[in-house]
C-alpha positions in Angstrom: 0.0 0.1 0.0 1.6 3.3 -1.1 1.4 6.4 1.0 1.3 10.1 0.0 3.0 13.0 1.6 1.1 15.0 3.7 0.5 18.8 2.6 3.2 20.9 4.2 2.0 23.6 6.3 4.5 25.8 4.9 3.8 25.1 1.3 0.0 24.8 0.7 0.4 24.9 -3.0 3.0 22.1 -2.9 2.8 19.8 -6.1 0.9 16.4 -5.6 3.1 13.8 -4.0 4.6 10.9 -5.8 4.4 7.6 -4.1 6.9 6.3 -1.7 9.9 4.6 -3.2 9.7 6.4 -6.5 11.7 9.6 -7.7 9.6 12.8 -7.4 9.0 14.5 -10.8 11.3 17.6 -11.5 11.5 19.8 -14.6 14.6 19.0 -16.4 17.5 21.5 -15.9 16.2 22.9 -12.7 18.3 22.9 -9.8 17.4 20.5 -6.8 15.7 22.1 -4.0 18.2 20.3 -1.7 21.0 22.5 -2.9 18.9 25.5 -1.7 18.4 23.8 1.7 22.1 23.3 1.8 23.0 26.9 0.9 20.6 28.4 3.8 22.2 25.9 6.2 25.7 27.3 5.1 24.4 31.0 5.4 23.1 30.1 8.8 26.3 28.4 10.2 28.4 31.2 9.0 26.3 33.9 10.9 26.4 31.7 14.0 30.2 31.1 13.6 31.0 34.7 14.9 30.5 33.3 18.6 33.5 30.7 17.8 35.7 33.5 16.6 35.5 35.6 19.9 36.9 33.5 23.0 40.6 33.6 22.1 40.3 37.4 21.6 38.6 37.9 24.8 41.2 36.3 27.1 43.7 39.4 27.6 41.0 42.1 27.5 39.1 40.5 30.2 42.1 39.7 32.2 43.4 43.5 31.8 40.0 44.9 32.7 38.6 42.8 35.6 42.0 41.0 36.8 40.4 37.6 36.2 43.2 34.7 35.9 43.5 33.0 32.2 42.2 29.9 34.2 38.9 31.6 35.2 38.3 32.8 31.7 39.3 29.6 30.3 36.7 27.9 32.6 33.9 30.1 31.0 35.2 29.1 27.6 35.2 25.4 28.7 31.6 25.5 29.9 30.5 27.0 26.5 32.5 24.0 24.5 31.2 21.6 26.9 27.6 22.5 26.7 28.0 22.9 22.8 28.7 19.2 22.6 26.5 18.0 25.3 23.4 19.7 23.7 24.2 18.4 20.3 22.5 14.9 20.5 19.4 16.3 22.1 19.2 18.9 19.4 19.2 16.4 16.9 16.4 14.7 18.2 14.6 17.9 19.0 15.0 18.5 15.3 13.1 15.2 14.5 10.3 16.5 17.0 9.8 19.9 16.2 11.5 20.6 13.1 14.7 22.1 11.8 13.5 25.8 11.6 12.1 26.0 15.0 15.0 24.5 16.9 17.7 26.5 15.1 15.7 29.7 15.1 15.5 29.5 18.9 19.2 28.5 19.2 20.2 31.5 17.3 18.1 33.8 19.5 19.8 32.4 22.7 23.2 32.9 21.3 22.3 36.5 20.6 20.9 37.1 24.1 23.8 35.4 25.8 26.5 37.4 23.9 24.6 40.7 24.4 24.3 40.1 28.1 28.1 40.0 28.4 28.2 43.7 27.7 26.9 44.6 31.4 28.5 41.9 33.4 30.8 42.7 36.0 31.8 39.4 37.8 33.3 36.1 36.5 30.1 34.2 37.4 28.2 36.2 34.8 30.9 35.4 32.1 30.2 31.7 33.0 26.5 32.1 32.8 26.1 34.3 29.8 29.0 33.2 27.6 29.5 29.6 29.0 25.9 28.6 29.5 23.6 30.7 27.3 26.0 30.8 24.1 27.1 27.1 24.9 23.3 25.9 24.8 22.4 28.1 21.7 25.4 26.9 19.6 25.2 23.4 20.7 21.6 23.3 19.3 23.0 23.8 15.7 26.2 23.9 14.0 27.4 20.3 13.1 24.1 18.5 14.7 22.4 21.1 12.2 24.7 20.1 9.2 24.3 16.3 9.9 20.4 16.6 9.9 20.2 18.7 6.7 22.5 16.4 4.8 20.7 13.1 6.1 17.2 14.3 5.3 18.1 16.4 1.9 20.7 14.3 0.3 21.3 10.6 -0.6 24.1 11.2 -3.3 26.9 13.7 -2.6 26.6 13.4 1.2 30.3 13.5 2.0 30.7 16.7 -0.4 27.8 18.3 1.3 29.1 17.5 4.8 32.2 18.9 4.0 30.8 22.1 2.6 28.5 22.8 5.7 31.4 22.0 7.9 33.5 24.6 6.0 30.6 27.2 6.7 32.1 27.6 10.2 35.6 28.2 9.0 34.1 30.7 6.4 32.5 32.3 9.5 35.7 32.5 11.2 37.3 34.0 8.0 34.7 36.6 7.8 34.4 37.5 11.5 37.9 37.0 13.1 39.4 40.1 11.2 36.6 42.2 12.2 36.4 41.3 15.7 39.9 41.5 16.4 40.1 45.2 15.0 37.0 45.9 17.3 38.9 44.5 20.3 42.0 46.3 19.5 40.4 49.5 18.6 37.2 49.9 20.5 37.3 47.0 23.1 35.6 43.7 23.6 32.2 45.0 24.3 31.3 46.2 20.6 32.7 42.8 19.4 30.0 41.0 21.7 27.3 43.1 20.4 28.5 42.3 16.8 28.2 38.5 17.5 24.8 39.1 18.9 23.6 40.9 15.8 25.2 38.4 13.4 23.4 35.4 15.1 19.9 37.5 14.8 20.5 38.5 11.2 20.3 35.1 9.9 17.1 34.0 11.9 15.0 35.2 9.1 16.8 33.1 6.5 16.3 30.0 8.5 12.4 30.8 9.1 11.4 32.0 5.6 13.6 29.9 3.3 14.5 26.4 4.9 11.9 23.5 4.9 12.2 20.6 7.5 12.0 17.9 4.9 11.9 17.2 1.1 8.4 16.0 1.3 7.3 19.3 2.3 7.9 20.5 -1.2 7.0 17.2 -2.7 10.5 16.2 -3.8 12.7 12.9 -3.2 16.0 13.9 -1.4 18.7 14.4 -4.0 19.8 11.4 -5.8 17.3 9.0 -3.7 13.9 7.9 -3.8 10.8 9.7 -2.7 9.6 9.1 1.0 6.6 10.7 2.7 7.6 12.9 5.6 7.8 10.9 8.8 5.5 11.6 11.7 7.3 13.8 14.4 9.1 11.7 16.9 8.1 12.2 20.5 10.3 11.9 23.5 13.5 13.8 22.2 15.3 13.6 25.4 14.4 9.8 26.0 15.3 8.7 22.3 18.7 10.6 22.4 19.6 8.9 25.9 18.3 5.6 24.5 20.5 5.9 21.3 23.5 6.6 23.5 22.9 3.4 25.4 22.7 1.4 22.5 25.7 2.8 20.7 27.9 2.5 24.0 27.6 -1.2 23.6 29.4 -1.1 20.4 33.3 -0.6 20.0 33.3 1.9 17.1 31.5 4.3 19.2 34.0 4.4 21.6 36.8 4.9 19.0 34.8 7.5 17.2 34.2 9.4 20.5 37.9 9.2 21.6 39.4 10.2 18.2 36.8 13.1 18.1 37.6 14.3 21.7 41.1 14.5 20.8 40.2 16.4 17.5 38.4 19.0 19.9 41.2 19.3 22.0 43.5 20.0 19.4 41.4 22.6 17.5 38.6 24.5 19.5 40.1 23.7 22.7 43.8 24.8 21.9 44.5 26.6 18.9 41.2 28.5 18.5 41.3 29.4 22.3 45.1 29.7 23.0 46.9 30.4 19.9 46.3 34.3 20.0 47.4 34.8 23.6 50.4 32.3 23.0 51.5 34.3 20.0 51.2 37.6 22.0 53.4 35.9 24.6 56.2 36.0 22.0 55.5 39.5 21.1 53.2 39.2 18.0 50.3 41.9 17.9 46.9 40.4 18.6 45.6 41.6 15.1 48.4 40.0 13.4 47.7 36.4 15.5 44.1 36.8 14.9 44.8 37.4 11.0 46.7 33.8 11.0 43.7 32.3 12.6 41.6 33.9 9.7 44.1 32.3 7.2 43.4 29.0 8.9 40.0 29.6 8.2 40.6 30.0 4.4 42.4 26.9 4.0 39.8 25.0 6.3 37.3 25.5 3.9 39.3 23.8 1.1 40.5 21.1 3.3 37.0 20.3 4.6 35.2 20.4 1.2 38.2 18.3 -0.3 37.8 15.7 2.6 34.2 15.3 1.9 35.1 14.6 -1.7 37.7 12.1 -0.6 35.0 10.5 1.9 33.1 9.7 -1.1 35.8 7.8 -2.7 38.1 6.6 0.0 38.0 4.5 3.2 36.9 6.8 6.1 39.0 5.2 8.9 42.4 5.6 6.7 41.6 9.2 5.9 41.0 9.8 9.7 44.2 8.3 10.6 46.1 10.3 8.1 44.5 13.5 9.2 45.5 13.0 13.0 48.9 11.8 12.1 49.9 14.9 10.1 48.1 17.3 12.6 50.2 15.8 15.4 53.4 16.4 13.7 52.5 19.9 12.9 51.7 20.7 16.6 55.1 19.4 17.8 56.8 22.1 15.5 54.7 24.9 16.6 56.6 26.0 19.8 59.8 26.9 17.6 57.7 28.7 15.2 56.1 31.3 17.5 58.0 34.7 17.1 57.2 38.4 17.3 56.6 38.5 13.5 55.0 36.2 11.0 57.5 34.4 8.9 57.4 31.9 6.1 57.5 28.6 8.3 54.7 29.9 10.4 52.7 30.6 7.4 53.4 27.1 6.2 52.2 25.8 9.5 48.9 27.9 9.1 48.2 26.6 5.7 49.0 23.0 6.8 46.8 23.3 9.9 44.0 24.9 8.2 43.8 22.2 5.5 43.6 19.7 8.4 41.4 21.5 10.8 38.1 20.0 10.6 38.8 17.7 7.6 38.0 15.0 10.2 34.3 15.8 10.3 33.1 14.1 6.8 34.9 10.8 7.6 33.5 10.9 11.2 29.9 11.5 9.9 30.4 8.8 7.3 31.5 6.2 9.9 28.6 6.9 12.1 26.2 6.5 9.3 27.9 3.4 8.2 27.7 1.9 11.6 24.4 3.4 13.2 22.0 3.8 10.0 19.0 6.1 10.9 20.3 6.8 14.4 23.6 8.3 12.7 22.6 12.1 13.3 21.9 11.4 17.1 25.1 9.0 17.6 27.2 11.8 15.6 25.6 14.2 18.1 27.2 12.1 21.1 30.4 11.8 19.4 30.2 15.7 18.9 29.8 15.9 22.7 33.1 14.0 23.1 34.7 16.5 20.8 33.6 19.5 22.7 34.5 17.9 26.1 37.9 17.3 24.9 38.0 21.0 23.8 36.5 22.1 27.1 39.3 20.3 29.1 42.1 21.9 27.0 40.6 25.2 26.8 40.7 25.3 30.7 43.8 23.1 31.4 45.8 25.3 28.7 45.0 28.4 30.4 45.8 27.0 34.1 49.1 25.6 32.4 50.1 29.0 31.3 49.3 30.5 34.6 51.4 27.9 36.4 54.3 27.6 33.9 54.4 30.9 32.1 54.5 29.1 28.6 52.2 27.1 26.5 55.0 25.0 25.1 54.3 21.8 26.9 50.6 21.9 25.9 51.4 21.9 22.2 53.6 18.9 22.8 51.0 17.0 24.9 48.4 17.8 22.0 50.8 16.4 19.4 51.1 13.2 21.2 47.4 12.9 21.7 46.9 13.2 17.9 49.3 10.1 17.4 47.3 8.2 19.8 43.9 9.3 17.7 45.5 8.1 14.4 46.0 4.5 15.9 42.5 4.7 17.3 40.9 5.3 13.9 42.8 2.3 12.4 41.4 0.1 14.9 37.7 1.0 13.6 36.5 -1.9 11.5 34.6 -1.6 8.2 30.9 -2.6 8.5 29.0 -4.1 5.7 26.0 -5.8 7.7 23.1 -3.9 9.1 23.6 -0.9 11.6 25.2 -1.9 14.7 22.4 0.2 16.7 18.8 -1.6 16.6 16.4 1.0 15.4 13.3 1.1 17.4 10.0 1.8 15.6 9.8 5.3 16.8 13.2 6.2 15.4 12.1 5.8 11.8 12.0 9.5 11.1 15.9 10.0 12.1 
């Protein structure tokens, strides 16, 4: 018995729906609507990326104005990063329950409110509440979980490429916002920079609400490269489902290997370089604007590296790609302490280009491995893997600041991170290929994942 897609409340004039399992008709030569969904997601992630560009720029100004230790400021950043990750699996389930648009629009509004509230803070606990809790919860409700959900719903073919493009959106936002925010901090103080982050998050809410649709069936289409399926009913019990998926996945080896490697990924990127590179470079006499400019250059090559990684993921074995990425990242971090200097020189430029290409190249193969092992629960499983990424980032954001306060240098932190990346490369190679059914049993209520 065939089913027809329900009429979308957002698209009352949608064409008649084809039967399940067939390809939806589409006028020859027209661009598939899935690419417009990906474009809206790309712009949204760029707008939200402003918040990720700011923490490294805040450490010195807040230390100077309030006399807070770097460890205290790093703790607020670590709360932000941890909540970013721990919220992601619940956000993926909430998107199944309430739809992508509602969840992302609310998340962007919370980011804006938290960032704007920091303008009036006078105590360290307020930094933890506004920047750590509110911005952390808001950012965790979208970003990579948002990208994974859009990709899984709208694309069957080219998933690796689209994942790479949407992951690169965060780097594109860094490229756009870092120079602007560093200039604002240097010339006008950190408060205008916080206001800019709030406005950037609010600016993309209309794009999400007016242009994005939750499912291809809302407009009578099949996903790109796939067969038509009716829009599933909302999945109740989002929190229960997210926890249930975690317990089932935790009984499998690949989950712990993916979570462990991704925790090291977060520690060596968001936790270490994004948070502590600017103050570490400033310790060696480099101007803040120059150090922020180097991070922006990382963003340029991050875009290229992540899109290329998505292309590679469609063609090569994902676990081998991960092993190569982590090994190269570890080697580059081992050289960083001898490259830091008052001015930018060619070896440092080489490091920045190299590290940029590798920054989040790990995301497309990690999502592919989640999809391979966990099927329709893969978006929620990836949310939990992302949680480990952010917990790793949070620990290093905090411990990096503590190490700097105690040792007067970041050198030991760079070497330790390089060693951890070598461990991640070995862990990636242990992940076995899976050709059977997904390892996580799929409950009847999870059919809409």
